[in-house]
N, CA, C and O atoms as CSV, one atom per row, in Angstrom:
chain,resi,resn,atom,element,x,y,z
A,1,MET,N,N,60.787,-84.666,-56.758
A,1,MET,CA,C,59.554,-84.355,-56.781
A,1,MET,C,C,58.973,-84.869,-55.101
A,1,MET,O,O,59.108,-86.054,-54.797
A,2,LEU,N,N,58.569,-84.240,-54.459
A,2,LEU,CA,C,57.756,-84.383,-53.370
A,2,LEU,C,C,56.654,-84.377,-52.857
A,2,LEU,O,O,56.002,-83.338,-52.757
A,3,ASP,N,N,56.128,-85.827,-52.327
A,3,ASP,CA,C,54.413,-86.646,-52.466
A,3,ASP,C,C,54.574,-85.403,-51.179
A,3,ASP,O,O,55.364,-84.841,-50.421
A,4,SER,N,N,52.691,-85.529,-51.768
A,4,SER,CA,C,51.385,-84.217,-50.502
A,4,SER,C,C,52.255,-84.515,-49.393
A,4,SER,O,O,53.027,-83.605,-49.090
A,5,TYR,N,N,52.321,-85.731,-48.618
A,5,TYR,CA,C,53.081,-85.409,-47.630
A,5,TYR,C,C,53.731,-84.853,-46.773
A,5,TYR,O,O,53.555,-84.100,-45.815
A,6,THR,N,N,55.414,-85.932,-47.872
A,6,THR,CA,C,55.990,-84.658,-47.037
A,6,THR,C,C,56.061,-83.457,-47.582
A,6,THR,O,O,56.534,-82.640,-46.792
A,7,SER,N,N,55.785,-83.021,-48.607
A,7,SER,CA,C,55.669,-81.160,-48.430
A,7,SER,C,C,54.874,-80.353,-47.301
A,7,SER,O,O,54.996,-79.272,-46.725
A,8,SER,N,N,53.821,-81.653,-47.280
A,8,SER,CA,C,53.106,-81.354,-46.319
A,8,SER,C,C,53.574,-81.402,-44.728
A,8,SER,O,O,52.967,-80.747,-43.881
A,9,THR,N,N,54.419,-82.026,-44.486
A,9,THR,CA,C,55.535,-81.721,-43.362
A,9,THR,C,C,56.329,-80.141,-43.673
A,9,THR,O,O,56.641,-79.265,-42.865
A,10,TYR,N,N,56.440,-80.176,-44.656
A,10,TYR,CA,C,57.803,-78.599,-44.254
A,10,TYR,C,C,56.602,-77.722,-44.112
A,10,TYR,O,O,56.954,-76.746,-43.449
A,11,ASN,N,N,55.259,-77.628,-44.459
A,11,ASN,CA,C,54.689,-76.581,-45.225
A,11,ASN,C,C,53.951,-76.173,-43.502
A,11,ASN,O,O,53.793,-75.044,-43.038
A,12,GLU,N,N,53.650,-77.345,-42.922
A,12,GLU,CA,C,52.813,-77.420,-41.312
A,12,GLU,C,C,53.779,-77.097,-40.421
A,12,GLU,O,O,53.453,-76.293,-39.547
A,13,SER,N,N,55.229,-77.649,-40.417
A,13,SER,CA,C,56.110,-77.090,-39.339
A,13,SER,C,C,55.436,-78.902,-38.384
A,13,SER,O,O,55.086,-78.789,-37.209
A,14,TRP,N,N,55.364,-80.256,-39.030
A,14,TRP,CA,C,54.910,-81.097,-38.023
A,14,TRP,C,C,55.537,-81.934,-38.589
A,14,TRP,O,O,55.884,-81.917,-39.770
A,15,GLY,N,N,55.744,-82.767,-37.773
A,15,GLY,CA,C,56.252,-84.216,-38.355
A,15,GLY,C,C,58.088,-84.444,-38.199
A,15,GLY,O,O,58.725,-83.951,-37.268
A,16,ARG,N,N,58.655,-85.204,-39.209
A,16,ARG,CA,C,60.153,-85.697,-39.279
A,16,ARG,C,C,60.170,-84.799,-39.932
A,16,ARG,O,O,59.349,-84.611,-40.830
A,17,SER,N,N,61.202,-83.944,-39.616
A,17,SER,CA,C,62.229,-83.081,-41.178
A,17,SER,C,C,64.056,-83.146,-40.699
A,17,SER,O,O,64.679,-82.147,-40.342
A,18,SER,N,N,64.424,-84.009,-40.763
A,18,SER,CA,C,65.694,-84.457,-40.647
A,18,SER,C,C,65.652,-85.327,-42.148
A,18,SER,O,O,66.793,-85.694,-42.429
A,19,PHE,N,N,64.705,-85.718,-43.105
A,19,PHE,CA,C,64.467,-86.375,-44.469
A,19,PHE,C,C,63.695,-86.611,-45.162
A,19,PHE,O,O,62.768,-87.382,-44.916
A,20,ALA,N,N,63.871,-86.004,-46.229
A,20,ALA,CA,C,62.719,-86.194,-47.219
A,20,ALA,C,C,62.664,-87.080,-48.201
A,20,ALA,O,O,63.827,-87.074,-48.602
A,21,ARG,N,N,61.871,-88.111,-49.088
A,21,ARG,CA,C,61.975,-89.185,-49.420
A,21,ARG,C,C,61.924,-88.125,-50.669
A,21,ARG,O,O,61.181,-87.147,-50.581
A,22,CYS,N,N,62.642,-88.316,-51.707
A,22,CYS,CA,C,61.882,-88.088,-53.192
A,22,CYS,C,C,61.886,-88.094,-54.380
A,22,CYS,O,O,62.895,-87.544,-54.820
A,23,LEU,N,N,61.349,-88.392,-54.985
A,23,LEU,CA,C,61.511,-89.603,-56.955
A,23,LEU,C,C,61.764,-88.087,-57.651
A,23,LEU,O,O,61.156,-87.031,-57.823
A,24,ILE,N,N,63.659,-88.972,-58.060
A,24,ILE,CA,C,64.319,-87.611,-58.939
A,24,ILE,C,C,64.558,-88.694,-59.669
A,24,ILE,O,O,64.811,-89.879,-59.450
A,25,GLU,N,N,64.271,-87.294,-61.534
A,25,GLU,CA,C,64.038,-88.381,-62.494
A,25,GLU,C,C,66.096,-88.238,-63.363
A,25,GLU,O,O,66.815,-87.315,-63.748
A,26,ALA,N,N,66.171,-89.273,-63.297
A,26,ALA,CA,C,67.675,-89.500,-64.066
A,26,ALA,C,C,67.730,-89.170,-65.164
A,26,ALA,O,O,66.744,-89.269,-65.894
A,27,ASN,N,N,69.253,-88.537,-65.721
A,27,ASN,CA,C,69.142,-88.705,-67.245
A,27,ASN,C,C,70.869,-89.258,-67.024
A,27,ASN,O,O,71.801,-88.973,-66.271
A,28,SER,N,N,70.616,-90.211,-68.180
A,28,SER,CA,C,71.790,-91.656,-68.055
A,28,SER,C,C,73.433,-91.012,-68.747
A,28,SER,O,O,74.604,-91.391,-68.754
A,29,GLU,N,N,72.473,-89.605,-69.378
A,29,GLU,CA,C,73.562,-89.601,-69.673
A,29,GLU,C,C,74.960,-88.563,-68.963
A,29,GLU,O,O,76.046,-88.311,-69.483
A,30,VAL,N,N,74.393,-88.112,-67.566
A,30,VAL,CA,C,75.254,-87.324,-66.868
A,30,VAL,C,C,75.126,-88.706,-65.450
A,30,VAL,O,O,74.402,-89.664,-65.179
A,31,ASP,N,N,76.202,-88.083,-64.949
A,31,ASP,CA,C,76.742,-89.175,-63.996
A,31,ASP,C,C,75.389,-88.335,-62.029
A,31,ASP,O,O,74.822,-87.244,-61.955
A,32,LEU,N,N,75.427,-89.428,-60.995
A,32,LEU,CA,C,74.694,-88.709,-60.366
A,32,LEU,C,C,74.620,-87.696,-59.574
A,32,LEU,O,O,74.546,-86.921,-60.527
A,33,VAL,N,N,74.571,-86.976,-58.645
A,33,VAL,CA,C,75.079,-85.972,-58.134
A,33,VAL,C,C,74.938,-86.131,-55.871
A,33,VAL,O,O,74.020,-86.528,-55.154
A,34,ASP,N,N,75.859,-85.775,-55.659
A,34,ASP,CA,C,75.996,-86.052,-54.458
A,34,ASP,C,C,75.567,-84.676,-53.535
A,34,ASP,O,O,75.893,-84.514,-52.359
A,35,VAL,N,N,74.708,-83.673,-54.405
A,35,VAL,CA,C,74.547,-81.802,-53.492
A,35,VAL,C,C,73.650,-81.500,-54.727
A,35,VAL,O,O,73.856,-81.808,-55.901
A,36,VAL,N,N,72.842,-80.976,-54.304
A,36,VAL,CA,C,71.959,-79.850,-54.672
A,36,VAL,C,C,71.740,-78.601,-54.241
A,36,VAL,O,O,71.291,-78.265,-53.145
A,37,THR,N,N,71.949,-78.173,-54.808
A,37,THR,CA,C,71.440,-76.675,-54.290
A,37,THR,C,C,69.624,-76.527,-54.379
A,37,THR,O,O,69.158,-77.218,-55.285
A,38,ILE,N,N,69.215,-76.215,-54.061
A,38,ILE,CA,C,67.722,-75.583,-53.920
A,38,ILE,C,C,67.481,-74.137,-53.089
A,38,ILE,O,O,68.113,-73.616,-52.170
A,39,GLY,N,N,65.906,-73.602,-54.061
A,39,GLY,CA,C,65.368,-72.439,-53.465
A,39,GLY,C,C,64.435,-72.582,-52.313
A,39,GLY,O,O,63.235,-72.853,-52.353
A,40,ILE,N,N,65.111,-72.379,-51.395
A,40,ILE,CA,C,63.356,-72.669,-50.110
A,40,ILE,C,C,62.659,-71.024,-49.506
A,40,ILE,O,O,63.203,-70.079,-48.935
A,41,PRO,N,N,61.229,-71.267,-49.956
A,41,PRO,CA,C,60.570,-70.430,-49.991
A,41,PRO,C,C,60.814,-69.450,-48.896
A,41,PRO,O,O,60.344,-70.164,-48.010
A,42,SER,N,N,61.182,-68.371,-48.262
A,42,SER,CA,C,60.889,-67.302,-46.939
A,42,SER,C,C,59.860,-67.948,-45.852
A,42,SER,O,O,59.573,-68.998,-46.428
A,43,LEU,N,N,59.503,-67.951,-45.252
A,43,LEU,CA,C,58.397,-68.287,-44.758
A,43,LEU,C,C,57.618,-66.260,-43.641
A,43,LEU,O,O,56.561,-65.908,-43.118
A,44,SER,N,N,59.054,-65.614,-43.886
A,44,SER,CA,C,58.554,-64.233,-43.240
A,44,SER,C,C,58.725,-62.867,-43.973
A,44,SER,O,O,58.224,-61.777,-43.697
A,45,GLU,N,N,59.689,-63.271,-45.127
A,45,GLU,CA,C,59.189,-62.213,-46.130
A,45,GLU,C,C,59.738,-63.499,-47.928
A,45,GLU,O,O,59.961,-64.653,-48.291
A,46,ASP,N,N,59.641,-61.803,-48.455
A,46,ASP,CA,C,59.083,-62.913,-49.641
A,46,ASP,C,C,61.109,-63.037,-50.505
A,46,ASP,O,O,62.181,-62.449,-50.366
A,47,GLY,N,N,60.710,-63.843,-51.090
A,47,GLY,CA,C,62.352,-64.515,-51.813
A,47,GLY,C,C,62.636,-66.202,-51.171
A,47,GLY,O,O,61.736,-66.951,-50.790
A,48,PHE,N,N,63.881,-66.473,-51.181
A,48,PHE,CA,C,63.844,-67.350,-51.031
A,48,PHE,C,C,65.423,-67.984,-50.648
A,48,PHE,O,O,66.388,-67.289,-50.965
A,49,ILE,N,N,65.603,-68.998,-50.124
A,49,ILE,CA,C,66.528,-68.947,-49.047
A,49,ILE,C,C,67.414,-70.389,-49.936
A,49,ILE,O,O,67.187,-71.589,-50.095
A,50,LYS,N,N,68.144,-69.728,-50.214
A,50,LYS,CA,C,69.544,-70.787,-50.739
A,50,LYS,C,C,70.372,-72.225,-49.770
A,50,LYS,O,O,71.434,-71.691,-49.451
A,51,GLU,N,N,70.395,-72.963,-49.472
A,51,GLU,CA,C,70.023,-74.514,-49.551
A,51,GLU,C,C,71.061,-75.202,-50.178
A,51,GLU,O,O,70.556,-75.668,-51.199
A,52,THR,N,N,72.031,-75.465,-50.134
A,52,THR,CA,C,72.968,-77.426,-50.435
A,52,THR,C,C,71.899,-78.234,-49.625
A,52,THR,O,O,71.083,-77.575,-48.979
A,53,ILE,N,N,71.851,-79.150,-49.607
A,53,ILE,CA,C,71.618,-80.438,-49.381
A,53,ILE,C,C,72.527,-81.545,-49.973
A,53,ILE,O,O,72.957,-81.435,-51.121
A,54,ARG,N,N,72.822,-82.617,-49.188
A,54,ARG,CA,C,73.534,-83.614,-49.419
A,54,ARG,C,C,72.502,-84.288,-49.669
A,54,ARG,O,O,71.444,-84.082,-49.074
A,55,VAL,N,N,72.694,-85.509,-50.899
A,55,VAL,CA,C,71.793,-86.206,-51.829
A,55,VAL,C,C,72.518,-87.602,-50.882
A,55,VAL,O,O,73.700,-87.696,-50.552
A,56,GLU,N,N,71.443,-88.561,-50.602
A,56,GLU,CA,C,71.979,-90.017,-50.459
A,56,GLU,C,C,71.277,-90.928,-51.382
A,56,GLU,O,O,70.403,-90.233,-51.899
A,57,TYR,N,N,71.203,-92.211,-51.889
A,57,TYR,CA,C,70.110,-93.346,-52.744
A,57,TYR,C,C,70.231,-93.796,-52.249
A,57,TYR,O,O,71.200,-93.484,-51.557
A,58,GLU,N,N,69.533,-95.085,-51.859
A,58,GLU,CA,C,69.171,-95.888,-51.731
A,58,GLU,C,C,69.626,-97.486,-52.882
A,58,GLU,O,O,69.739,-98.699,-52.709
A,59,TRP,N,N,69.765,-96.458,-54.086
A,59,TRP,CA,C,70.383,-97.903,-54.917
A,59,TRP,C,C,71.085,-97.172,-56.262
A,59,TRP,O,O,70.659,-96.056,-56.558
A,60,ARG,N,N,71.586,-97.453,-56.649
A,60,ARG,CA,C,72.836,-96.688,-57.722
A,60,ARG,C,C,72.249,-97.413,-58.920
A,60,ARG,O,O,72.480,-98.616,-58.804
A,61,PRO,N,N,71.478,-97.088,-60.185
A,61,PRO,CA,C,71.263,-97.974,-61.214
A,61,PRO,C,C,72.757,-98.787,-61.879
A,61,PRO,O,O,72.604,-98.489,-63.063
A,62,PRO,N,N,73.608,-99.319,-61.851
A,62,PRO,CA,C,74.313,-99.710,-63.152
A,62,PRO,C,C,74.067,-98.827,-64.131
A,62,PRO,O,O,72.909,-98.548,-64.439
A,63,ARG,N,N,75.312,-98.186,-64.843
A,63,ARG,CA,C,75.327,-97.287,-65.700
A,63,ARG,C,C,76.502,-98.144,-66.867
A,63,ARG,O,O,76.884,-99.225,-66.417
A,64,CYS,N,N,76.795,-97.955,-67.573
A,64,CYS,CA,C,77.877,-97.963,-68.880
A,64,CYS,C,C,78.244,-96.631,-69.343
A,64,CYS,O,O,77.606,-95.838,-70.035
A,65,TYR,N,N,79.204,-96.562,-68.910
A,65,TYR,CA,C,80.320,-94.970,-69.156
A,65,TYR,C,C,80.494,-94.835,-70.752
A,65,TYR,O,O,80.401,-93.859,-71.496
A,66,ILE,N,N,80.834,-96.439,-71.030
A,66,ILE,CA,C,80.547,-95.423,-72.769
A,66,ILE,C,C,79.645,-95.190,-73.680
A,66,ILE,O,O,79.733,-94.486,-74.685
A,67,CYS,N,N,78.440,-96.046,-73.139
A,67,CYS,CA,C,76.952,-96.630,-74.168
A,67,CYS,C,C,75.992,-95.230,-73.441
A,67,CYS,O,O,74.987,-94.877,-74.057
A,68,LYS,N,N,76.337,-94.564,-72.255
A,68,LYS,CA,C,75.422,-94.217,-71.512
A,68,LYS,C,C,74.294,-94.668,-71.879
A,68,LYS,O,O,73.631,-94.142,-72.773
A,69,ILE,N,N,73.951,-95.674,-71.246
A,69,ILE,CA,C,72.790,-96.679,-71.254
A,69,ILE,C,C,72.770,-96.973,-69.446
A,69,ILE,O,O,73.748,-97.487,-68.904
A,70,PHE,N,N,71.199,-96.459,-68.448
A,70,PHE,CA,C,71.508,-97.810,-67.065
A,70,PHE,C,C,71.494,-98.902,-67.725
A,70,PHE,O,O,71.661,-99.032,-68.937
A,71,CYS,N,N,71.211,-100.054,-66.603
A,71,CYS,CA,C,71.507,-101.001,-66.756
A,71,CYS,C,C,72.610,-102.179,-67.592
A,71,CYS,O,O,72.554,-103.406,-67.510
A,72,HIS,N,N,73.487,-101.432,-68.309
A,72,HIS,CA,C,74.230,-102.535,-69.088
A,72,HIS,C,C,75.565,-101.625,-68.005
A,72,HIS,O,O,75.378,-100.729,-67.182
A,73,VAL,N,N,76.117,-101.906,-68.184
A,73,VAL,CA,C,77.621,-102.339,-67.761
A,73,VAL,C,C,78.411,-102.401,-68.641
A,73,VAL,O,O,78.269,-103.476,-69.223
A,74,HIS,N,N,79.777,-101.361,-69.383
A,74,HIS,CA,C,81.205,-101.889,-70.884
A,74,HIS,C,C,82.193,-103.139,-69.315
A,74,HIS,O,O,82.811,-104.125,-69.714
A,75,ASP,N,N,82.163,-102.948,-68.324
A,75,ASP,CA,C,82.930,-103.995,-68.120
A,75,ASP,C,C,82.645,-105.394,-67.883
A,75,ASP,O,O,83.517,-106.102,-67.378
A,76,TYR,N,N,81.616,-105.822,-68.167
A,76,TYR,CA,C,81.107,-106.637,-67.268
A,76,TYR,C,C,81.344,-107.323,-69.373
A,76,TYR,O,O,81.873,-108.432,-69.458
A,77,PHE,N,N,81.159,-106.997,-70.020
A,77,PHE,CA,C,81.256,-107.495,-71.343
A,77,PHE,C,C,82.995,-107.293,-72.331
A,77,PHE,O,O,83.612,-106.332,-72.790
A,78,SER,N,N,83.188,-108.602,-72.278
A,78,SER,CA,C,84.407,-108.993,-72.661
A,78,SER,C,C,84.420,-108.429,-73.964
A,78,SER,O,O,83.311,-108.277,-74.476
A,79,LYS,N,N,85.197,-108.159,-74.477
A,79,LYS,CA,C,86.090,-107.974,-75.885
A,79,LYS,C,C,85.577,-109.204,-76.821
A,79,LYS,O,O,85.261,-110.265,-76.283
A,80,LYS,N,N,85.531,-109.107,-77.655
A,80,LYS,CA,C,85.549,-110.568,-78.618
A,80,LYS,C,C,85.805,-110.584,-79.654
A,80,LYS,O,O,84.921,-110.551,-80.510
A,81,VAL,N,N,87.241,-110.646,-79.996
A,81,VAL,CA,C,88.102,-111.469,-81.461
A,81,VAL,C,C,88.137,-111.939,-82.144
A,81,VAL,O,O,88.970,-112.824,-82.342
A,82,ALA,N,N,87.246,-111.605,-82.889
A,82,ALA,CA,C,87.827,-112.402,-83.932
A,82,ALA,C,C,88.455,-113.024,-84.677
A,82,ALA,O,O,88.763,-112.354,-85.663
A,83,SER,N,N,89.065,-114.717,-84.704
A,83,SER,CA,C,89.992,-115.127,-84.831
A,83,SER,C,C,89.307,-115.156,-86.509
A,83,SER,O,O,88.090,-114.982,-86.567
A,84,PRO,N,N,90.216,-115.414,-88.117
A,84,PRO,CA,C,89.585,-115.614,-88.863
A,84,PRO,C,C,89.524,-117.121,-89.355
A,84,PRO,O,O,90.242,-118.088,-89.099
A,85,PRO,N,N,88.110,-116.925,-90.368
A,85,PRO,CA,C,88.012,-118.694,-90.279
A,85,PRO,C,C,89.344,-119.208,-91.523
A,85,PRO,O,O,89.856,-118.704,-92.522
A,86,ILE,N,N,89.519,-120.820,-90.540
A,86,ILE,CA,C,90.362,-121.268,-91.137
A,86,ILE,C,C,90.015,-122.446,-91.769
A,86,ILE,O,O,89.261,-123.203,-91.158
A,87,VAL,N,N,90.566,-122.881,-93.301
A,87,VAL,CA,C,89.911,-123.163,-94.963
A,87,VAL,C,C,90.589,-124.073,-95.190
A,87,VAL,O,O,91.640,-123.957,-95.820
A,88,THR,N,N,89.879,-125.864,-94.451
A,88,THR,CA,C,91.008,-126.694,-94.835
A,88,THR,C,C,90.884,-127.505,-96.757
A,88,THR,O,O,89.843,-128.150,-96.884
A,89,THR,N,N,91.651,-127.490,-97.856
A,89,THR,CA,C,92.058,-127.730,-98.234
A,89,THR,C,C,92.557,-129.015,-99.355
A,89,THR,O,O,93.056,-129.241,-100.458
A,90,SER,N,N,91.975,-129.641,-98.079
A,90,SER,CA,C,92.326,-131.002,-98.351
A,90,SER,C,C,90.459,-132.100,-98.349
A,90,SER,O,O,90.378,-133.287,-98.665
A,91,ASN,N,N,89.619,-131.471,-98.037
A,91,ASN,CA,C,88.237,-132.268,-98.865
A,91,ASN,C,C,87.561,-131.721,-99.470
A,91,ASN,O,O,86.376,-132.028,-99.600
A,92,VAL,N,N,88.289,-130.450,-100.186
A,92,VAL,CA,C,87.727,-129.424,-101.038
A,92,VAL,C,C,87.806,-130.366,-102.960
A,92,VAL,O,O,88.800,-130.786,-103.553
A,93,VAL,N,N,86.157,-130.380,-103.442
A,93,VAL,CA,C,86.350,-130.873,-104.692
A,93,VAL,C,C,86.015,-130.732,-105.779
A,93,VAL,O,O,84.880,-130.440,-106.154
A,94,THR,N,N,86.941,-130.917,-106.421
A,94,THR,CA,C,86.356,-129.641,-107.888
A,94,THR,C,C,85.574,-130.393,-108.722
A,94,THR,O,O,85.506,-131.620,-108.647
A,95,PRO,N,N,85.062,-129.812,-109.404
A,95,PRO,CA,C,83.836,-130.912,-110.427
A,95,PRO,C,C,84.396,-130.838,-110.938
A,95,PRO,O,O,85.331,-130.071,-110.705
A,96,THR,N,N,84.295,-131.968,-112.727
A,96,THR,CA,C,84.751,-131.630,-113.839
A,96,THR,C,C,83.996,-131.367,-115.046
A,96,THR,O,O,82.816,-131.708,-115.130
A,97,VAL,N,N,84.360,-131.018,-115.605
A,97,VAL,CA,C,83.088,-130.609,-116.676
A,97,VAL,C,C,83.582,-131.052,-118.558
A,97,VAL,O,O,84.469,-130.607,-119.287
A,98,GLU,N,N,82.520,-132.090,-118.768
A,98,GLU,CA,C,83.112,-132.713,-120.083
A,98,GLU,C,C,82.984,-131.590,-120.998
A,98,GLU,O,O,82.452,-130.515,-120.720
A,99,LYS,N,N,83.467,-131.890,-122.025
A,99,LYS,CA,C,83.126,-130.506,-123.209
A,99,LYS,C,C,82.873,-131.456,-124.216
A,99,LYS,O,O,83.587,-132.402,-124.547
A,100,THR,N,N,81.264,-130.942,-124.884
A,100,THR,CA,C,80.826,-131.305,-126.028
A,100,THR,C,C,80.636,-130.418,-127.282
A,100,THR,O,O,80.447,-129.202,-127.271
A,101,ASN,N,N,80.727,-131.328,-128.504
A,101,ASN,CA,C,80.680,-130.724,-129.701
A,101,ASN,C,C,79.104,-129.982,-130.286
A,101,ASN,O,O,78.914,-129.495,-131.400
A,102,ASP,N,N,78.366,-130.061,-129.438
A,102,ASP,CA,C,77.062,-130.413,-130.182
A,102,ASP,C,C,76.743,-128.891,-130.771
A,102,ASP,O,O,75.685,-128.862,-131.399
A,103,GLY,N,N,77.308,-127.872,-130.710
A,103,GLY,CA,C,77.022,-126.511,-130.945
A,103,GLY,C,C,76.746,-125.429,-129.674
A,103,GLY,O,O,76.595,-124.220,-129.848
A,104,CYS,N,N,76.699,-126.295,-128.000
A,104,CYS,CA,C,75.896,-125.174,-127.179
A,104,CYS,C,C,77.313,-124.740,-126.343
A,104,CYS,O,O,77.283,-123.842,-125.502
């Protein structure tokens, strides 16, 4: 999506046309692309001109390749291996039960 200033630069043929800054909505389930193919409206005739544009990113958000979530990188989290709990029997107290013949 181009802002109005950048869009008017191309429509009115003035300003710096060597690059354009635009907002890209990224899907975390898909890798970021390095080239984009777009259709530019032709000024002299009806139709479009097909152009391939190289994409440069100022910043790429870290993304987990397993969870497909931005800002969560799987390599940074170590796998925790749970060891079985150790039970010592030397401190175990067995209760004593007294038996009575009172009918209960």
